[in-house]
TIDO-706476 format. One record per atom (N, C-alpha, C): residue number from 1; residue in three letters; atom name; x negated, y, z negated. Coordinates in Angstrom, 2 decimals, always signed. Layout:
BEGIN
r seq NUM	type Ala	atom CA	east X	north Y	up Z
...
END
This chain:
BEGIN
r seq 1	type Met	atom N	east -0.85	north -1.18	up +0.00
r seq 1	type Met	atom CA	east +0.00	north +0.00	up +0.00
r seq 1	type Met	atom C	east -0.89	north +1.24	up +0.00
r seq 2	type Ser	atom N	east -0.59	north +2.16	up +0.89
r seq 2	type Ser	atom CA	east -1.39	north +3.38	up +0.99
r seq 2	type Ser	atom C	east -1.07	north +4.31	up -0.20
r seq 3	type Thr	atom N	east -1.95	north +5.25	up -0.40
r seq 3	type Thr	atom CA	east -1.75	north +6.23	up -1.48
r seq 3	type Thr	atom C	east -0.46	north +7.01	up -1.25
r seq 4	type Lys	atom N	east -0.20	north +7.36	up +0.02
r seq 4	type Lys	atom CA	east +1.01	north +8.11	up +0.36
r seq 4	type Lys	atom C	east +2.27	north +7.30	up +0.03
r seq 5	type Glu	atom N	east +2.26	north +6.01	up +0.37
r seq 5	type Glu	atom CA	east +3.41	north +5.15	up +0.08
r seq 5	type Glu	atom C	east +3.62	north +4.98	up -1.42
r seq 6	type Lys	atom N	east +2.51	north +4.83	up -2.14
r seq 6	type Lys	atom CA	east +2.60	north +4.67	up -3.60
r seq 6	type Lys	atom C	east +3.17	north +5.94	up -4.23
r seq 7	type Tyr	atom N	east +2.69	north +7.09	up -3.78
r seq 7	type Tyr	atom CA	east +3.18	north +8.36	up -4.29
r seq 7	type Tyr	atom C	east +4.68	north +8.51	up -4.01
r seq 8	type Gln	atom N	east +5.10	north +8.18	up -2.79
r seq 8	type Gln	atom CA	east +6.52	north +8.29	up -2.43
r seq 8	type Gln	atom C	east +7.36	north +7.37	up -3.30
r seq 9	type Glu	atom N	east +6.85	north +6.18	up -3.57
r seq 9	type Glu	atom CA	east +7.58	north +5.24	up -4.42
r seq 9	type Glu	atom C	east +7.75	north +5.81	up -5.83
r seq 10	type Glu	atom N	east +6.72	north +6.45	up -6.36
r seq 10	type Glu	atom CA	east +6.79	north +7.06	up -7.70
r seq 10	type Glu	atom C	east +7.80	north +8.21	up -7.71
r seq 11	type Val	atom N	east +7.82	north +9.01	up -6.64
r seq 11	type Val	atom CA	east +8.77	north +10.12	up -6.53
r seq 11	type Val	atom C	east +10.19	north +9.57	up -6.50
r seq 12	type Asp	atom N	east +10.41	north +8.52	up -5.71
r seq 12	type Asp	atom CA	east +11.74	north +7.91	up -5.62
r seq 12	type Asp	atom C	east +12.23	north +7.43	up -6.97
r seq 13	type Val	atom N	east +11.34	north +6.80	up -7.75
r seq 13	type Val	atom CA	east +11.71	north +6.30	up -9.08
r seq 13	type Val	atom C	east +12.05	north +7.47	up -10.01
r seq 14	type Leu	atom N	east +11.25	north +8.52	up -9.98
r seq 14	type Leu	atom CA	east +11.52	north +9.69	up -10.82
r seq 14	type Leu	atom C	east +12.85	north +10.33	up -10.47
r seq 15	type Glu	atom N	east +13.16	north +10.43	up -9.19
r seq 15	type Glu	atom CA	east +14.43	north +11.02	up -8.78
r seq 15	type Glu	atom C	east +15.60	north +10.18	up -9.27
r seq 16	type Gln	atom N	east +15.45	north +8.88	up -9.27
r seq 16	type Gln	atom CA	east +16.52	north +8.00	up -9.75
r seq 16	type Gln	atom C	east +16.68	north +8.14	up -11.26
r seq 17	type Glu	atom N	east +15.58	north +8.33	up -11.97
r seq 17	type Glu	atom CA	east +15.62	north +8.44	up -13.43
r seq 17	type Glu	atom C	east +16.17	north +9.78	up -13.89
r seq 18	type Thr	atom N	east +16.01	north +10.82	up -13.09
r seq 18	type Thr	atom CA	east +16.47	north +12.15	up -13.44
r seq 18	type Thr	atom C	east +17.85	north +12.35	up -12.83
r seq 19	type Lys	atom N	east +18.87	north +11.93	up -13.57
r seq 19	type Lys	atom CA	east +20.24	north +12.02	up -13.06
r seq 19	type Lys	atom C	east +20.69	north +13.47	up -13.09
r seq 20	type Gln	atom N	east +21.21	north +13.92	up -11.99
r seq 20	type Gln	atom CA	east +21.68	north +15.29	up -11.89
r seq 20	type Gln	atom C	east +23.16	north +15.38	up -12.29
r seq 21	type His	atom N	east +23.47	north +16.43	up -13.00
r seq 21	type His	atom CA	east +24.84	north +16.70	up -13.43
r seq 21	type His	atom C	east +25.27	north +18.04	up -12.85
r seq 22	type Glu	atom N	east +26.56	north +18.33	up -12.96
r seq 22	type Glu	atom CA	east +27.08	north +19.60	up -12.46
r seq 22	type Glu	atom C	east +27.97	north +20.24	up -13.52
r seq 23	type Ile	atom N	east +27.94	north +21.56	up -13.57
r seq 23	type Ile	atom CA	east +28.94	north +22.29	up -14.33
r seq 23	type Ile	atom C	east +30.08	north +22.58	up -13.36
r seq 24	type Ile	atom N	east +31.26	north +22.10	up -13.71
r seq 24	type Ile	atom CA	east +32.46	north +22.37	up -12.93
r seq 24	type Ile	atom C	east +33.22	north +23.50	up -13.62
r seq 25	type Leu	atom N	east +33.51	north +24.55	up -12.87
r seq 25	type Leu	atom CA	east +34.31	north +25.66	up -13.37
r seq 25	type Leu	atom C	east +35.72	north +25.51	up -12.83
r seq 26	type Trp	atom N	east +36.70	north +25.56	up -13.72
r seq 26	type Trp	atom CA	east +38.11	north +25.35	up -13.36
r seq 26	type Trp	atom C	east +38.83	north +26.69	up -13.29
r seq 27	type Asn	atom N	east +39.84	north +26.74	up -12.45
r seq 27	type Asn	atom CA	east +40.66	north +27.94	up -12.31
r seq 27	type Asn	atom C	east +41.51	north +28.15	up -13.57
r seq 28	type Asp	atom N	east +41.77	north +29.39	up -13.88
r seq 28	type Asp	atom CA	east +42.73	north +29.72	up -14.94
r seq 28	type Asp	atom C	east +43.49	north +30.95	up -14.52
r seq 29	type Glu	atom N	east +44.51	north +31.26	up -15.24
r seq 29	type Glu	atom CA	east +45.35	north +32.42	up -14.90
r seq 29	type Glu	atom C	east +45.06	north +33.61	up -15.82
r seq 30	type Val	atom N	east +43.92	north +33.55	up -16.52
r seq 30	type Val	atom CA	east +43.61	north +34.55	up -17.54
r seq 30	type Val	atom C	east +42.51	north +35.51	up -17.10
r seq 31	type Asn	atom N	east +41.40	north +34.97	up -16.62
r seq 31	type Asn	atom CA	east +40.22	north +35.78	up -16.36
r seq 31	type Asn	atom C	east +40.26	north +36.41	up -14.96
r seq 32	type Thr	atom N	east +39.75	north +37.64	up -14.87
r seq 32	type Thr	atom CA	east +39.73	north +38.35	up -13.60
r seq 32	type Thr	atom C	east +38.56	north +37.87	up -12.73
r seq 33	type Phe	atom N	east +38.67	north +38.14	up -11.44
r seq 33	type Phe	atom CA	east +37.59	north +37.81	up -10.51
r seq 33	type Phe	atom C	east +36.28	north +38.45	up -10.98
r seq 34	type Asp	atom N	east +36.33	north +39.72	up -11.34
r seq 34	type Asp	atom CA	east +35.12	north +40.44	up -11.75
r seq 34	type Asp	atom C	east +34.49	north +39.81	up -12.98
r seq 35	type Phe	atom N	east +35.32	north +39.40	up -13.95
r seq 35	type Phe	atom CA	east +34.79	north +38.78	up -15.16
r seq 35	type Phe	atom C	east +34.08	north +37.47	up -14.83
r seq 36	type Val	atom N	east +34.69	north +36.64	up -13.99
r seq 36	type Val	atom CA	east +34.10	north +35.35	up -13.62
r seq 36	type Val	atom C	east +32.80	north +35.57	up -12.83
r seq 37	type Ile	atom N	east +32.81	north +36.52	up -11.92
r seq 37	type Ile	atom CA	east +31.61	north +36.83	up -11.14
r seq 37	type Ile	atom C	east +30.47	north +37.25	up -12.07
r seq 38	type Asp	atom N	east +30.76	north +38.16	up -12.99
r seq 38	type Asp	atom CA	east +29.74	north +38.61	up -13.95
r seq 38	type Asp	atom C	east +29.22	north +37.46	up -14.81
r seq 39	type Ala	atom N	east +30.13	north +36.56	up -15.22
r seq 39	type Ala	atom CA	east +29.73	north +35.42	up -16.05
r seq 39	type Ala	atom C	east +28.79	north +34.50	up -15.27
r seq 40	type Leu	atom N	east +29.10	north +34.24	up -14.01
r seq 40	type Leu	atom CA	east +28.25	north +33.36	up -13.20
r seq 40	type Leu	atom C	east +26.88	north +33.98	up -12.95
r seq 41	type Ile	atom N	east +26.84	north +35.29	up -12.79
r seq 41	type Ile	atom CA	east +25.56	north +35.97	up -12.62
r seq 41	type Ile	atom C	east +24.74	north +35.89	up -13.92
r seq 42	type Asp	atom N	east +25.39	north +36.18	up -15.04
r seq 42	type Asp	atom CA	east +24.68	north +36.19	up -16.33
r seq 42	type Asp	atom C	east +24.28	north +34.80	up -16.81
r seq 43	type Val	atom N	east +25.19	north +33.86	up -16.76
r seq 43	type Val	atom CA	east +24.96	north +32.55	up -17.36
r seq 43	type Val	atom C	east +24.28	north +31.58	up -16.40
r seq 44	type Cys	atom N	east +24.75	north +31.53	up -15.17
r seq 44	type Cys	atom CA	east +24.25	north +30.55	up -14.21
r seq 44	type Cys	atom C	east +23.19	north +31.11	up -13.27
r seq 45	type Glu	atom N	east +22.85	north +32.39	up -13.45
r seq 45	type Glu	atom CA	east +21.80	north +33.04	up -12.68
r seq 45	type Glu	atom C	east +22.12	north +33.05	up -11.18
r seq 46	type His	atom N	east +23.40	north +33.23	up -10.84
r seq 46	type His	atom CA	east +23.81	north +33.32	up -9.45
r seq 46	type His	atom C	east +23.47	north +34.70	up -8.89
r seq 47	type Ser	atom N	east +23.31	north +34.76	up -7.57
r seq 47	type Ser	atom CA	east +23.27	north +36.06	up -6.89
r seq 47	type Ser	atom C	east +24.71	north +36.56	up -6.84
r seq 48	type Leu	atom N	east +24.88	north +37.82	up -6.51
r seq 48	type Leu	atom CA	east +26.23	north +38.38	up -6.41
r seq 48	type Leu	atom C	east +27.05	north +37.61	up -5.37
r seq 49	type Leu	atom N	east +26.46	north +37.35	up -4.22
r seq 49	type Leu	atom CA	east +27.17	north +36.64	up -3.15
r seq 49	type Leu	atom C	east +27.56	north +35.22	up -3.58
r seq 50	type Gln	atom N	east +26.63	north +34.52	up -4.21
r seq 50	type Gln	atom CA	east +26.91	north +33.16	up -4.66
r seq 50	type Gln	atom C	east +28.03	north +33.16	up -5.71
r seq 51	type Ala	atom N	east +27.99	north +34.11	up -6.63
r seq 51	type Ala	atom CA	east +29.02	north +34.20	up -7.67
r seq 51	type Ala	atom C	east +30.39	north +34.51	up -7.05
r seq 52	type Glu	atom N	east +30.40	north +35.41	up -6.08
r seq 52	type Glu	atom CA	east +31.67	north +35.74	up -5.41
r seq 52	type Glu	atom C	east +32.24	north +34.53	up -4.68
r seq 53	type Gln	atom N	east +31.38	north +33.79	up -3.97
r seq 53	type Gln	atom CA	east +31.84	north +32.61	up -3.23
r seq 53	type Gln	atom C	east +32.38	north +31.54	up -4.17
r seq 54	type Cys	atom N	east +31.69	north +31.29	up -5.27
r seq 54	type Cys	atom CA	east +32.16	north +30.30	up -6.24
r seq 54	type Cys	atom C	east +33.50	north +30.72	up -6.84
r seq 55	type Thr	atom N	east +33.64	north +32.00	up -7.14
r seq 55	type Thr	atom CA	east +34.88	north +32.51	up -7.73
r seq 55	type Thr	atom C	east +36.06	north +32.33	up -6.77
r seq 56	type Val	atom N	east +35.84	north +32.59	up -5.50
r seq 56	type Val	atom CA	east +36.89	north +32.40	up -4.50
r seq 56	type Val	atom C	east +37.26	north +30.91	up -4.40
r seq 57	type Leu	atom N	east +36.25	north +30.04	up -4.40
r seq 57	type Leu	atom CA	east +36.51	north +28.60	up -4.35
r seq 57	type Leu	atom C	east +37.32	north +28.14	up -5.57
r seq 58	type Val	atom N	east +36.93	north +28.62	up -6.75
r seq 58	type Val	atom CA	east +37.67	north +28.27	up -7.97
r seq 58	type Val	atom C	east +39.12	north +28.71	up -7.84
r seq 59	type His	atom N	east +39.32	north +29.90	up -7.34
r seq 59	type His	atom CA	east +40.68	north +30.45	up -7.23
r seq 59	type His	atom C	east +41.54	north +29.64	up -6.26
r seq 60	type Tyr	atom N	east +41.00	north +29.33	up -5.10
r seq 60	type Tyr	atom CA	east +41.80	north +28.67	up -4.07
r seq 60	type Tyr	atom C	east +41.78	north +27.14	up -4.12
r seq 61	type Lys	atom N	east +40.69	north +26.55	up -4.60
r seq 61	type Lys	atom CA	east +40.58	north +25.09	up -4.65
r seq 61	type Lys	atom C	east +40.86	north +24.53	up -6.05
r seq 62	type Gly	atom N	east +40.86	north +25.41	up -7.05
r seq 62	type Gly	atom CA	east +41.13	north +24.97	up -8.41
r seq 62	type Gly	atom C	east +39.89	north +24.67	up -9.22
r seq 63	type Lys	atom N	east +38.76	north +24.46	up -8.54
r seq 63	type Lys	atom CA	east +37.51	north +24.18	up -9.26
r seq 63	type Lys	atom C	east +36.34	north +24.36	up -8.30
r seq 64	type Cys	atom N	east +35.13	north +24.45	up -8.89
r seq 64	type Cys	atom CA	east +33.92	north +24.56	up -8.09
r seq 64	type Cys	atom C	east +32.73	north +24.15	up -8.96
r seq 65	type Ala	atom N	east +31.79	north +23.42	up -8.36
r seq 65	type Ala	atom CA	east +30.53	north +23.11	up -9.05
r seq 65	type Ala	atom C	east +29.67	north +24.37	up -8.99
r seq 66	type Val	atom N	east +29.37	north +24.93	up -10.15
r seq 66	type Val	atom CA	east +28.66	north +26.22	up -10.18
r seq 66	type Val	atom C	east +27.19	north +26.10	up -10.54
r seq 67	type Lys	atom N	east +26.77	north +24.93	up -11.04
r seq 67	type Lys	atom CA	east +25.36	north +24.75	up -11.40
r seq 67	type Lys	atom C	east +25.06	north +23.26	up -11.43
r seq 68	type Thr	atom N	east +23.92	north +22.87	up -10.88
r seq 68	type Thr	atom CA	east +23.48	north +21.48	up -10.85
r seq 68	type Thr	atom C	east +22.14	north +21.38	up -11.57
r seq 69	type Gly	atom N	east +21.95	north +20.30	up -12.32
r seq 69	type Gly	atom CA	east +20.68	north +20.10	up -13.01
r seq 69	type Gly	atom C	east +20.76	north +18.97	up -14.00
r seq 70	type Glu	atom N	east +19.76	north +18.88	up -14.85
r seq 70	type Glu	atom CA	east +19.74	north +17.87	up -15.89
r seq 70	type Glu	atom C	east +20.70	north +18.27	up -17.00
r seq 71	type Tyr	atom N	east +21.27	north +17.27	up -17.65
r seq 71	type Tyr	atom CA	east +22.29	north +17.51	up -18.67
r seq 71	type Tyr	atom C	east +21.82	north +18.50	up -19.74
r seq 72	type Asp	atom N	east +20.61	north +18.29	up -20.25
r seq 72	type Asp	atom CA	east +20.11	north +19.15	up -21.32
r seq 72	type Asp	atom C	east +19.99	north +20.61	up -20.88
r seq 73	type Glu	atom N	east +19.66	north +20.82	up -19.62
r seq 73	type Glu	atom CA	east +19.55	north +22.18	up -19.07
r seq 73	type Glu	atom C	east +20.94	north +22.84	up -18.95
r seq 74	type Leu	atom N	east +21.93	north +22.04	up -18.61
r seq 74	type Leu	atom CA	east +23.28	north +22.58	up -18.36
r seq 74	type Leu	atom C	east +24.10	north +22.77	up -19.62
r seq 75	type Lys	atom N	east +23.79	north +22.04	up -20.68
r seq 75	type Lys	atom CA	east +24.61	north +22.04	up -21.88
r seq 75	type Lys	atom C	east +24.80	north +23.44	up -22.46
r seq 76	type Ser	atom N	east +23.72	north +24.18	up -22.61
r seq 76	type Ser	atom CA	east +23.83	north +25.53	up -23.20
r seq 76	type Ser	atom C	east +24.56	north +26.49	up -22.26
r seq 77	type Lys	atom N	east +24.34	north +26.33	up -20.95
r seq 77	type Lys	atom CA	east +25.04	north +27.20	up -19.98
r seq 77	type Lys	atom C	east +26.54	north +26.94	up -20.02
r seq 78	type Cys	atom N	east +26.93	north +25.68	up -20.07
r seq 78	type Cys	atom CA	east +28.34	north +25.33	up -20.12
r seq 78	type Cys	atom C	east +28.95	north +25.87	up -21.43
r seq 79	type Ser	atom N	east +28.24	north +25.73	up -22.52
r seq 79	type Ser	atom CA	east +28.73	north +26.24	up -23.81
r seq 79	type Ser	atom C	east +28.96	north +27.75	up -23.76
r seq 80	type Lys	atom N	east +28.05	north +28.47	up -23.11
r seq 80	type Lys	atom CA	east +28.21	north +29.93	up -22.98
r seq 80	type Lys	atom C	east +29.45	north +30.27	up -22.17
r seq 81	type Leu	atom N	east +29.67	north +29.54	up -21.07
r seq 81	type Leu	atom CA	east +30.87	north +29.79	up -20.26
r seq 81	type Leu	atom C	east +32.13	north +29.54	up -21.08
r seq 82	type Leu	atom N	east +32.13	north +28.47	up -21.87
r seq 82	type Leu	atom CA	east +33.29	north +28.15	up -22.72
r seq 82	type Leu	atom C	east +33.50	north +29.24	up -23.78
r seq 83	type Gln	atom N	east +32.42	north +29.73	up -24.37
r seq 83	type Gln	atom CA	east +32.52	north +30.78	up -25.39
r seq 83	type Gln	atom C	east +33.08	north +32.07	up -24.80
r seq 84	type Met	atom N	east +32.87	north +32.25	up -23.50
r seq 84	type Met	atom CA	east +33.38	north +33.46	up -22.82
r seq 84	type Met	atom C	east +34.85	north +33.29	up -22.44
r seq 85	type Gly	atom N	east +35.41	north +32.11	up -22.72
r seq 85	type Gly	atom CA	east +36.82	north +31.90	up -22.42
r seq 85	type Gly	atom C	east +37.10	north +31.28	up -21.07
r seq 86	type Leu	atom N	east +36.06	north +30.79	up -20.41
r seq 86	type Leu	atom CA	east +36.22	north +30.13	up -19.12
r seq 86	type Leu	atom C	east +36.43	north +28.63	up -19.34
r seq 87	type Ser	atom N	east +37.02	north +27.96	up -18.37
r seq 87	type Ser	atom CA	east +37.24	north +26.53	up -18.44
r seq 87	type Ser	atom C	east +36.15	north +25.83	up -17.63
r seq 88	type Ala	atom N	east +35.28	north +25.11	up -18.32
r seq 88	type Ala	atom CA	east +34.16	north +24.46	up -17.65
r seq 88	type Ala	atom C	east +33.83	north +23.15	up -18.33
r seq 89	type Glu	atom N	east +33.23	north +22.24	up -17.56
r seq 89	type Glu	atom CA	east +32.77	north +20.97	up -18.11
r seq 89	type Glu	atom C	east +31.57	north +20.48	up -17.33
r seq 90	type Ile	atom N	east +30.82	north +19.59	up -17.95
r seq 90	type Ile	atom CA	east +29.68	north +18.97	up -17.28
r seq 90	type Ile	atom C	east +30.09	north +17.58	up -16.82
r seq 91	type Val	atom N	east +29.83	north +17.29	up -15.56
r seq 91	type Val	atom CA	east +30.12	north +15.95	up -15.03
r seq 91	type Val	atom C	east +28.86	north +15.34	up -14.47
END
């Protein structure tokens, strides 16, 4: 096995071991578009355009994955969104 093949095999194993999760933001009838956009910028580090697009998706589709990563990384972000009165969960 070449060094390149061995390296690729190690990368493949690491990717399998690092399970990715998502924060799902759910639509509600309480929070304004501007509030949700600001929350996504502050908590999830979205650009203005990304936050606007996610907010529109949440409004029309009922939900949107707003952040992807390892569970431990997402836990505090999801908690902050919940504390702000938004409906979110990690899947």
